[in-house]
N, C-alpha and C positions, 0 to 999 in steps of 0.2 A: 918477536915474539907476534904469532898472529892465529885470526881463527878461519880455521881450513874448513872451506864449503866442499861436499863433496856431491856431485851430480850422477844421474843416471847414465847420462851422454854425452857427447862432446857439444854437440849444439846446445842442450840446455844450459853446459857450462857457461858459452859466450854470452847468452841472451841472459843469463842471472848474473855476470858481471858488467855487463854495460847498463842493467837495470840497477845494479847497487852501485855502479861508481860515482862517487862524487867528480870525476875527471873522467880522463880518457884511459881505460884499462892498458896497465902493460901488460902485454902479450911474450912470453918465453917459451921455446919448442926446446922438450929433451926426446928425443929418438922419436922424433915425429908427433909427439904428445903434446897439447896445448896447456898452460898453463896460466890461470888470468889473476894479476896482481893488482889490488884497486885498494880504495879507502872508502870507507864509508861513515860519515861523520866521525870523522878522525882515527876509527876503528881499521886498523891492516886487516885486510884479507886476502885471503890465497883460494880462488876457486880451481879445482879439479874434476877429472870426470873419471867414472867407471865405462864401460864399453857394456853395460844390459850385464850381463851375470858372469864376473870375473872369477866367481869360486863355482866347485860344482859336485856332486856328493860321488862317491865312489867308494869300493870295498877296501877296508885297512889293511887285508892280504888276499890276494888276486886269486880265486878260484872261479871252477865252471862245474859249482855244485850249486843244491838248493838244499833246504832253506837257508840265503845267507841275511844275515840282520847286522854284521858291523862293518856301518858305513861312517865316514866323516865327509868333512870337507877340504878339499884341497884346490886351490888355485886352477883354473879350468885349463891352462896351458897344459899341468902335469897329466891331466884326463882325456884330453881329443886334441889331438896334433892340429887341428881344424880350429883351434882358437891361440894358438901359438902367440898371435896376436895383442892377446890380452896383458900375458907377462909385463911387457912395459908400461900398461896403465899401474898395473898392482906396484911396480917398483917407483915409479915417480910419485906415488900416495904415500908410499912408506917414507919416499924420504922425504918430502912436504910435511908429515907428520913428525918427524923428528922437532922440527923447529915450533911448531904449534902450540896455544895454551890452552884454544879451546876448538871442537870439533861442531862443525855441524851439517845435517845431511839433508840434499834436499833432491832426493828420487825421486819419482814419481811417487803420488801420496795410493797407493795400492798394496796389497800383500808381496806383490812379487817385487816392487820397489823397496818397500820397508825389509825384503830378505836380501835384496842386495848391499843397501846400507848398513845391515844387521853385520854382515859379514866385512864388510871394507873395515868398518869401527873394529869389530873383533881381530881380525887377523892381519890387515895393512896397517890399522891404526894403532894395534893394540891397545885399545881402550874398551869400559866395559858399558859406558855410555856415550850418548851427544845430545846435541839440541838436534831439534827435529822442525824444518822449514814445511808447511803445508799450504799448496797451491794448486786451483785449477785450470788456470792459463801461465801463458810466458809472455803476458804482456808487463810492462816496468810497474805501474800501480800495485798491480797483485805481486810483484815478487817484492816490492820494498814494504808492501805490507805484512807478506810470508814472514821477510827476515826479522823486522822489528815486533813480530810478536811471535816467535818463536817457540816452540815448548821447551820444557828443559831435559825432555828425556824423548826417548825414541817411542813411537807406538810401540810398546810390548805386546801387546792384545794381538794387535795384525802383525808385528814380524813373528813372534812366535806361532801364529796361524798359518801364516805362510810357510815358514818353515817345515811344520807338520805335514803341512801337504805335499811337501819336496819328499820329506823323508816317506811318507805312505805310497806316494807313485813310484819311487824309485823301488821299495820293499815289493808293494804289488807287481811292479812292470816288470821289473828281474827277474824274480823268484819264478813268476808263472809264465814268463818269456822263456826260460832257463828250462821247467821244468817241458814245455810241449816241447821244445828244439831238442833235450837231452833223449824224449820217448823216443824221435824220430831217430835220433842215433842207434839207440839202442834197436832198433828195426831194421837197421840197417844204410840211412839213408840220412845225411846230413843238410838241413835248411834251416836257416834262423826263423822260427815261427814268434808270433807278436800276439799279446793281450794286456790287458790289464785292469786297473781299481776299476775306469770310466769306459775303458774302449769296447769290454767284454758289452756290460749294457747296450752299448753306443751299437755294437754290432748286433745283438738280438733284436733291437729295434726294426733296421732296415731288413734281416733275414725273417722276422716275422710278417713284415710287410710284404716279403717275396714268397713265402708260402702260402699267405693268404689270397696272392695275385695269383698264384699259379692253382691253388685248390679252384678259385671260382670257377664258377658255372654259369655263364649266361642264359638266363629268360626271357624268353620272348615277349613280348607286347606290341601292342598298337594302338595308334593313335591315328583321330581323325582331324585334319588343318581344313579350315576355312580358309580361304582367301577372297577380301571382297577390297573396292578402293572409294575414292572419297575425293573428286578435285584432284585427281592423278595423284595420289598418295594411297598407296598399300596398305591393308589393315591384316593383319595375320591373325586370327583366331581360333583355340583349337576347344573339343571338345569339354565340355565340363568334366566330363568324368577323367578327361588327364590321359590318364593309361588304362588301355582292357587288356587284361589276363587272361581272355578269352578269344579268341578269336572269330568263335562263331558269334557271339554277344555284339563285336565289333562288326563284323561284314552284316550281319542284319539291319545295325541303325544306317551304316553306308549306302548299302542299298536302296533304301528306304528315300534316302534324301539327297542321292550323289547327282540328280538331273535334276534338283532343283534350281531355279535361278534367281530368286531373290531371297535375302537374308533384312529379318526384319528388327531396328534397335529396340529391344526389350528394357533395356535399363541400361542407364550410364551414371556412375558415381565417381566422384574426386576426393582424392584425399590427399592434403598438405603434411609434408612432414620438414622436421627441422634436422638437418646434417651436422653437426658440433665437430668444431675446428680438429684438426689432429693432434695427437699430445705429441710433448716435446721427443726430441731422441735419446733413447738411450743406446747402447752399443747394437744391442739384439735388433731393434727397430730398424736403425741404420743400415746394420747388413741387410733385413732382409728388402728394406725399398730400394737401395744399389743392386740387390739382384734383380727383383719385379722390373725396374725400369732399364738399368743398363745391362744387367746381367754379369755386373761382378762381383766373383769369387768372395765370399763373406772374410776369407784371409786376408785377401787383398783391398779388399773395403778397409779393413784393421788397420792394415801396411800406409794406407792413404791418409785416413782420419789421425793415426798418428804422426805423420809427415806435417799435414797443419797445425796440429797440437806446437809440434817443436818450432814450426815456422811462426808461432803465435798468431794467427788468425783464427782458431777454433779452440775450441775448451778440451781440457783433458778427455778419451774418448773411451776410456775401457771405465766404465759406470752402467750402474744399473737403473737410474733415478730416470723419472720422467715428469721433475720438477724443476721450472725456474726460481727459484729464490726471488724475492724481494728486495735482498740485499744489492744485487746487481744493477739495481736502477733501471728499470724497463725503456724512459723516456730518454735517457740520457745514450743507454746501450745505441736504441735504435736510432735515433739522431748520427752516431758515431760510423755504423752500417751505411745510413744515409749519405755519408761523405763520398762515396763511392760512387761514381755516376749508374751503375749497373742498376743498382737497389735507390737512389735519390728518390725515383718517381713512387715506388712500391711504400716506402719509409713514411714520406709527407702523407699520401694519399690515409694510409693508419692512423697517423698522430692526428691526422685534421678530420679523420671522418668516427675515430674512436672517442666516447668520452671517457671510458675508464679503461686502463690498460691492466689488463687480467689474462695472463695466460692458460688455456686450457691444460692444466696438470694434469698427469695422470696418477694411477695407484702406488705404480712400483717408485721406492726409495733409495735411497745408497748414502750412508750414512758418511763416503769419504770426499764424493764429489756430487754435482748438479747434474743434469743433463747436458749434452753436448748444443752448445751455441756459439754462434761466432762472436769472435773479442773486440769486433770493431775497428781492427788493425786492416787495413787494406791488403791483399796479397800482391806481391809480384808474380808475374809470369806461368801462373798457372796452367796447365795445358792437360787435354786426356783424359785420364780417370780423376785426378786429381782437382781438375774445373767441374767435372760435372758433380762430384761428391763435395766439392765446399759451396756449390749454388743449391744444392738439394741442404745441406745442412741450413743455410740463411735462408732459403725459402720458405722451409718448417721453421725456422724460429720467427720467422714475421709472423705466418701465419696460423700459428697458436692464438696470436691478440686478435686475431680478426672474429668478424660476427658468424655466426653460424650460417649455413647455405640452407636455402629453404629449397626442397623438390615437390613437385606433383607427381602424384599417379592417376593418372584416368582407367577407369574400367567400364569398358564398355561388355554388356551382354546381348549377343544378338538371337534370333526366334530362327530358324529351319526348320519349318515342320514339325513345329514343336519341342525340336532337340535345339539344348541352350551351347552357345558357343562362347567363350571369353577372350577379349582383347585385351590387352593392356598397352600402356605406356608411360613410362615416366620422362618426365623433364626438370630442369632447374629453372624455376621463378625468380632465386636470388641467389646470384655466385654468393655472395660473401668471401669466407674466405677461400675459394675456389678462385677468386682474383689476383691473390698472393702466391698462392703456391704452383701455379702455372708455369709450366706447361706438363704440370706432375697429376694435374686431378685425372685419372682413367674413368669416366664414367657415360655410360651409353645415354646418349637422350634420343628417346622415340616419342614423337610428337603427333598424334595422333588428330585427326581434324576435329572441326564443329561437329559434332551430330545432335539431333533431337529425338526424343524420344516416340516409338513409332516410324522413324523415319526408315525407308526402302530401301536398300542398295542391291545390285547386282551381284548377284555371287559367283563369283569369275573361276574360281574351282574349288571342288571339294575332293581331297585326296585321302587315303588309308593309307598309313603307312606302318610296316613292320621293322620295331627296333628291336633290342637287344639289351639289357641290361648291361653296364661296364665296371668290369673290376677296380679296385680302388688304386687312384694315382701315386707312383710312387714320389719319394722324398725328392725335394729339389737342394744341391746345397746352403739354399736358404730356410728351407722349412724343415730340413732335420736339426738345425742350431734353434729353431723355437720348438720342436719338438723336445729337447736335451733341456730346455730351459724350463720346457712345462715341466716338467717330469721333476727337475732339480739335478739333474746329472750335471756334473764338469762346472764350470765359472766361465764369466762373462768373457773373458781371457783365455780359456783354453779350448772350449770347445770347437773352433775353427781348425786348432790343431789334433784335437781328437779326429774327427770327420777324416783329415788329410793324411793322419796315420792310416788309416781304414782303406785310405785309397793307393797308400806306399805300399802297403803291405798285399795289396790284390784281392784285399776281401770283398770291395766293392767297384763299380764304374761307371762309367757315362756319367752326362750331366743330367739327367732323372734317373737318380740314383738308384741300381740297381745289387743286389748281393752277387758274388762271382758263384761261381760249385765252390771254388775252397772255401770262400767265406761263410757260405752254407755249411760245408762239411765239419769246418773249426767250428761253428758255433752249433752243430749237432751233436758234436762229441763234447764239447765242455757242457752241456747241457745233460750229455748222459753221463759222463763222470764223475763233474766238479761243476755242480750246477750254482753252487755258492760262488762262483766269480761273476754270474751272470743276474746278481740277484739285485733289483733296482733299490729295494727299501735298504740294503745296507749301505749301497754306497751314498744315497740320499743323508741318511743318517750320520755318515762321516763328515759330508757337507756341515748338518748341523750341528755338529761336535767342532768344528772348524770356528763356527760362527761363537759356539759357548766359551774355546780359547781365546778371541778375540773381544770378548765382553768376560773377560778373568771368572769365569764359572766353570771352568775345569780346568787342566793343565795337560802339558805335552806330553807329560812320562805315560800320564792315565791312558790317553787314547791311545799314544804308539804300543803299550803294553796288550790295550784290549787288539788292536791291527796284531799284532805278532802273533795271539792266541789264538785268532783264526785264520790266519794265514799256517799257523803250524796244521789245527787241523785239517785246512784243506790240501795240504802238500801232502801230508801223511796218507791222506786215502788219495791223493794222485798216485804217489810211490807205487802203491799196493794194485795200480790198475797200470802202471807206466807202460808194459809191456804192451797191451790191449788198446792203449790210445796210440801208442807209437805204430802200429798195424794200421790202425785206422785211417791216421794220419798221410801213411806212405801211400796208401791206396787212393785217397783223396786228394794228395795231389798230384798222383799217375794220370789219375784221371782228368785233373784239372789238366794237367801240361797237355796231355794227348788232345784233350779238345781245343786246347789256346793252338797249338801245331796243327791240327786239321784245318784246311783250305779249301775243302769242297773235294765233289766226284772225280774222280779220273777221267778224262775224256777219250781216253786211249781203249782202255782195255773194259772200260763202263762197271767194272766190279769194286774196283778198289777205291782208297780217298790219296787224295795227296795230302803230304802230311813236310811239315817243315823239318830239314835235317841238318847235322853241322857234319860241316866234309872237310877234306885238307885244305880246301881255299875259302873256310866259310860257310855261311849259309847257305843251303839250298833248298828247292822242293822235290819231292819224289814220289810216285805211287809206293803205297804200302803192302802190295801184292809183289813185290819184287823176290825174287828173280823172275817171275812167269810176265810181271809186266816191267821193262824198262826204262819208262817213260821218267823226263825227269825236266826241271824249270831252273831258271837262272833267277835270281830273285833281288831286288834293288841293292845295293853294297852301303847304300847312306840313308839307311834307316830302318824301323823296327816294322815287321809284317803282320797282318792281323787279318782272320777271316771277317768277309761280310757278309755269309752266308747267300751271296748273289752268284748267278752263271749268266755269262756272255750268250748273245746271239750265237756264237759258234760251240758254244757247251764246256766253255772253262771258266776256270771259278775266277771272281774278281777278288780280289783282294783290297787292303786299306794299306797304306804306307804311312808312315808317321815321320816326320821328320822332325829334328828340334828346331822350336822357332819358326814354321812355318805350317802353313795348313795342311791336313791331314790329305790326301791323293788316292780316290780309285784306280786300280788298275787291272787288265785281264792278263791270266796269266799267256795267253795267246797273244805278241806281241804284234799281229796285224790288226787285232781288235783296236790296239791304240793308234794307228795308223789312219782312222776312219774320216779323221777331220781336217787330212792334209789335203791341200788344192791341188788340182790335176798337173798343173806345172812342175809341183814341186815332185810329186809322187815321180813324174817324169825323168826330171834332174836325176833322182836318186837310183831310177831304175838303169838311166844309162851311166852313171857314176859306178854303178856295180857291174857293165857290161865290160866298160872299158869305152863306151861309145863316147863318154866325153869327159877331159881331162881337168882336173881344177888345180892350182899349186896353193899351199898354205901360205898365207898373206905375210908370215912371219919368218918364217924358215925357209919358202918356196919349193919344199919337199910335196911330193904328189899328196893329194888327198884321199882318203880312203871312207867308203860308206862301214859305219859298225853298228851292229844290232845288241839291243840292250833290252829287255824284260820291259822298258817303256817305249820301244819303235827304234827307227831309227836313229842315227846322228852322225854327222861328218867328223872327221879327225884326221891329225896327221899323221902320217907315217913315218914319221922321225920320233913318235911318243916312245921312250920317256922323254928325250932331251927337251923336244917339241910337245907342248900340251895344248896347243889349239886342239876348240871343236869349235862344232854348227850346230845348235838343237833344232830336230826339225819339226817333234813333235808338239802339240801347245801342252801336254798335258805336265811336262817337266821344261823348266826352259834353264836349266843352272847349268854351270860349266862344272862346275864340283861333281856333281851326279856322273856327267860324260866321262872326266878323267878317273873317277873310279870303276866305272866299266870298263873303260880300255883295259885295267888292271888285271 
């Protein structure tokens, strides 16, 4: 008999076994699944792992109708072919459960981890409850403490809250997506459509921003700028009015002072202010900072942080907390971090200079986990994004204990013929925490020269500028997650996935997130026919209800009953409008598809549009005025093509080619445009090969080499293709043998 410990991932099982083992763990392999057998204080233990969610929700009886509420948990392998690997983990857990006399869940301590553990205990172990380990790091001391102080039951509040969220996401996601898809089918076109409990409001936020940008009308304004200098340091000052909304008013002042040669110093003020250290990282803050500094996408940052946690070098990342608890032992942890030579100088400086170690904790709390912090374990062989995010976490942690920085703003008022101009410069006078967070402190240092009142400087330039107000900025992958958090939509663990789903469905595009035409149309249609789906308040209330389950103030049954009544109302109303919704969705999809397939004006007839078409031999481009215009173009075989709205010097549309794992490339539909950067001697060689003046043998099979022409220009290929696939790239645009082979076909 033994205690069966179940973890969320294989790497966690290994860490826990190594931490708890009195000696060395005995490792057994069953169908590729590792089982760890150990002894801890004379207690026999077997450690096994799940591999994330090994059970999934599905309908009890398959259908493609709505509403559908009759769902159940089934092995993930029975629901999704892509999850076939999870079956062997279930089998191993079932086998070990038969001989166990006690059970301990050691999955991540959050709602998802609790759901994973709850399902494993119910379905694989056939138990009603289990012990629960709670830890925020995978370090040996924390794991021993978690095991020896484990609770006697699962965290049922957390587990049921998580399970309820899964039920709600399934019920809303499947029913609404199915309703939209069937509406299109009724209108004569089949396409999988998607929306959901949080996805709908998230799309609305982005679409509303896009509409605001499109409706924006720029307003002109004028600014008068003075440029002067002292000791070769240029000073720029703006007229105190800043923005003139009437041109005549700005011009009158400018005409009066434009020839003035001196600027007198009327007043000088200095103002010092403290800049507090940053707060500790929660997941949202880490995702925002990693995107700001490294342009790492939020979902990738979460994956990196999860990897660092599983490696035991940082704490659990899915946290809302901005607090570092005293129980960690600040000094001890900083000394452990300092054993890494990279951070030794920083930690020694901090411990020497700081009288009282107190982090600048933020306001946000999390009942399950503290903020993200380094464990003091020195990582091995971190590279790329992992190394960047780890360094960011360590330096942020250290910087939170440092003293505030001190900055000083100097404001100078200049007099130019009784017109006042204001110049400002801000510098750091005491670095404080900046020393510990470098190089991630991005602040402008604008030091102005020492000046005296009534001092006269030469007015080098006085310029009048006409400008326009700018539309609001689009969201970035980072700022949209911050916006969702601010509005209480989604959770710290799901927001990145919600945004990614919008991209996958084609509702949004680009790094500066822009709602696509189909995204705008879908949102408009939902707003018109089922506005309840976009109701932020309802979605927010559901999140609050989840918390009430966690706190055992409400029940799963009550919340699911309310949700089903809400869905019944929505879907009943939707059913009555299904025909109209379908027609509008079909029309919106057709317009979006036509726009996506449009590459630009036809250079041949000047009247038509070059469109992407599907032919017998794959994709090609042709004028939409066929048969009056029969102009056609080849398209690259090894990538997706999209418009850039650009035209080459020869009048041909420029396209962008997207290839997996490669940087997007821009090409003209005119192959000659793509040959412009070829050296003269190479062009002559190609010309001679084409005309037959020059003969070259294939270095691999000795057959003659020929010149082939593709959209991206000419390339040299063996005449023995397909037996011999030798090619030589000529154009610098593409230098890929695989592309050349595809073009030969």
